[in-house]
N, C-alpha and C positions, 0 to 999 in steps of 0.2 A: 136369595131372590134379587136383592139389590145389586149384587155383583153380576148376576146374569143380565139384568136390564142394562147395566153399564156396558157390558160386553156387546150386547146387541146394538146399543146406541153407537159405540165406537165402530163396529163393523158397518153400520148404515152410513156413518159419516165417511168412512174410507171408500165405500161404494159410490157415494155421490161425488166425492172428489175425483175418483177415477173416471166417472162419466163426464164430469166437467172438464177433465184434461184431455178427453178423446179428440176434440177438434184440433187442439194445439199439437198433440202427438201426430195426428194425421198430416198436419202441415209440415212438421219436421220430416216425416217419412216421405212426403211428396217432394220436398226440396232435394232429397238425395236420390230420387228415382230416375233412371234413364228415360229419355224422351219416349222411347217405344213402349214403356210399361206404364205410362201415366194414366191411361184410360182403360187399363186392363185389370180386372179383379176377378179371380185370382191371377197371379199371386199377390197376397197382401204385403208380404215382405219382398222388397226388390231383390232380384237375383244378383245384382251388383250395385254398389254404391258409387255415385258420381258427384263431383263438385262442379260440373259444367254449368249448372243453373246459377251457382254463386259467382262463377267466373263471368257469366253474362251480366249479372246484376252489377258487378263492380266495374266492368269494362264497357258495357254498352247501354247503361241506363243512367238515370239521374239520381239514383238512390244514395250514392255517397254524398253528393251535395245536399240532398234532402235531409239526410241524417245530421249533417253539420248545421243546416238551417234549423231543424227542430231542436237540436241541443242548444244553439244560441238563443233562439226565441224562448225556450223553456227556462233557461237560466236567467235571462234578463227579465222575463215576466215575473218569475218568482222573486227576484231581487227587488224589483220595483214595487210589487204588491206588498211584500213584507216591510220594505223601507217606509212606505206610506201607512200601512195598516197597523203596524206595531205601535208607533207613537199615538195614533188615533185611539187604539184600544187602551193604551196606558192612560190617556186623558179621560176616557169614558169610565174606566175602572177606578181611578184614584182621585180625580178632581171633581169639584162641584160644577158640573156642566149643566147649564140651563136646559130644561126639557130633555134630559138624557134618555128617559124612557121612550118618548115619541121619536127621538132621533135614532135610537137603536131599532125601533120598529120600522122606521123608514129604511134603514140600512138592510135589515132582513127582507123587507118587502121588495127591495130593488132586485134581489136575486130571483124573484118570481117572473121577471120579464124574460120571455124566450128570446134566443139569439136572432131568430128570423124576423122578429119585430123591430130590431135595431140595426140590422145589417145594411139596409138601404140608406138611412141617414148617416151612419158611420162611413159608408163608402163615399158619399158625397163630401163628407168632412175630410177624409183622407186624400181624396182627389184634389180638393181645393188647397190642401196644405202641401201637395206634391209628395205625399208619402206612399202612394200606391206602388206596389211591387217592392216594398222594402221591409226589413225586419221591424222598423219602428212602428209601422202600421199594425202589424200583428201583436207586437208587445203592448202597445197602448190599448188595443181592443181587448186582448186577453186579460190584461191587468184590470181593466174597467169591470170585468165580470168577476175576477178573482178577489178584488179588493173588499167588497162587502163580506165575503166568506171569511177572509183573513181577520177583518175587524171584529166580526161577530164571535168567532171562536177564540181569538186571543183575548177579547174582553172577558169572556167566561173564565179563561185560565187565570188571568191577572186578578180577578175578583176573589180568587181563592187564597191569594197571598195575604197574610195578616197585615192589617194597617199599621200595627206597631212597628213593623220593620221599616216602613217608609218614614214613620215619625222618628225612629232612632237615626236613620240616615240623615234626616233634616237637622236633627240636633247636632250631628257631627259636621254639619256644614255642607252637606251634599245638596246640589240643586236638583231640579226635576230630571234633567238629562242624565246626571250622574246616578240618581236613584234608579232610573230606568235601566241604564247599562250595567250597574253593579249589583242591583238587588232583584229587579223583576225579570230581566232577561235570563240570568243564570237559573232562577227558580222555575221559569216556564220554558226552559230549553226543550224538554221532550214535546211539549205542546207546539212550540214553534217549529220543531223538526217535522212533526206530523202535518202541520199546516203547510209548510214549505213543500213537502213531498207531494201532497194532494194538489197543490197549485201547479207544481211542475208537471204532474201527470195530466192535469187538465189542459195545460198549454201544449204538451206533447201530442195529445190525442185530438185536439180541436181541429175541426174540418171546415165548418161553414165560413168563418172569417178567413182562414188560410186559402180557401178556394176562391173567395170573392175578391180579396185584396191583392192577390198575386197573379202575375201574368206570364212570368218566365221561370225557368229553372233556377235563376239566381236567388230566389227567395221562397220557392215552394217547399213546404214541409213534407214530412213522411206520409201523412194521410192523403194529401193531394197527389203526391208522387205515386202512391199505390193505386189511387183511383184512375190516374191517367197513364198507368203502366202501358208501354207500347205493345201493340198487337194489331197487325194489319189484317191478315187472312184467317188467323185462328187465335184463340186465347192461350197465352204461354203459361199454363198452370204451374209448371215447375219453377219458372222464373219468378212468378208472383209469390209462390210459396216461399222461395228463398228470400225474396225481398221482405215478406211479412215477418219471417223469423228474425232477420237482421233488425227490423224495426222494433221487435219485441225485446231484444237483448238489453239495450240501455235501461229502460224502465224496470225490467226484472232485476238487473244488477243493483240498481239504486234502491229498490224496495228491499232486496235481501240485505244490502249493506246497512240500511237504516231501519231494519225490522225491529230491533230492540227499542229504538227511540219512537217508532211509529206506534207500537203496542202501548208503551208507557203513556204517550200523548193521548191516544184514544181512550185508555182507561181513566186518565185524569179528567178528560172531558166528560166521560160517562158519569163521574162522581160529582160533577158540579151541580149546583142547584139553579 
């Protein structure tokens, strides 16, 4: 009976996964359909496959530049958030910080503010600093939202490291920075990888700041480029499908490449108290 229930559960999971993948598979199919067959069903499977939509995306749209912008903004946002968040988490986890509990509560509470509530003042700040339509505006805005998340999760990971290891490092003459780099970072590497990956995906998919702070193709990211995809007299469904598939490839490759680290990090976070 137990094996039968397990089999039913496995089949149900596979069915739900297949249903979840239908929109993505439909986009893939649409990106290879000839223009004349885009709005005709049947046939479900195209009679011929074409790369014309991908050719249009690469030669007549802003997607190549948008992909570069998203990659640059995502990497810089992740680097900045982790560079600031990891030392802060180390301090909260290992040092006697006054009012550490209320401080952590404030960090977590700051993530409750919706982006729409802060976009107007942030826009005024970026315009006053002359950062509008630059990577710097997007990196600073995205990092401000990602930083509390990084601090909160990394603090939980670092609190699981036995205090005796830090004390042994101090007895050997290691300072706090040396202890962080040589003891805590190697032991929390899976957690840091999962945090960095989630931060990168947030920056890659972020739309509101990217739409508000950019004005030209020089700094527009993938979500904005997809929303403003050119179409004068009709909607170019095939070109949009090809562009969306290209936009999905980098995060999918990153998730697949870091899957082992991501799972280990999430499991470690699930076991913290």
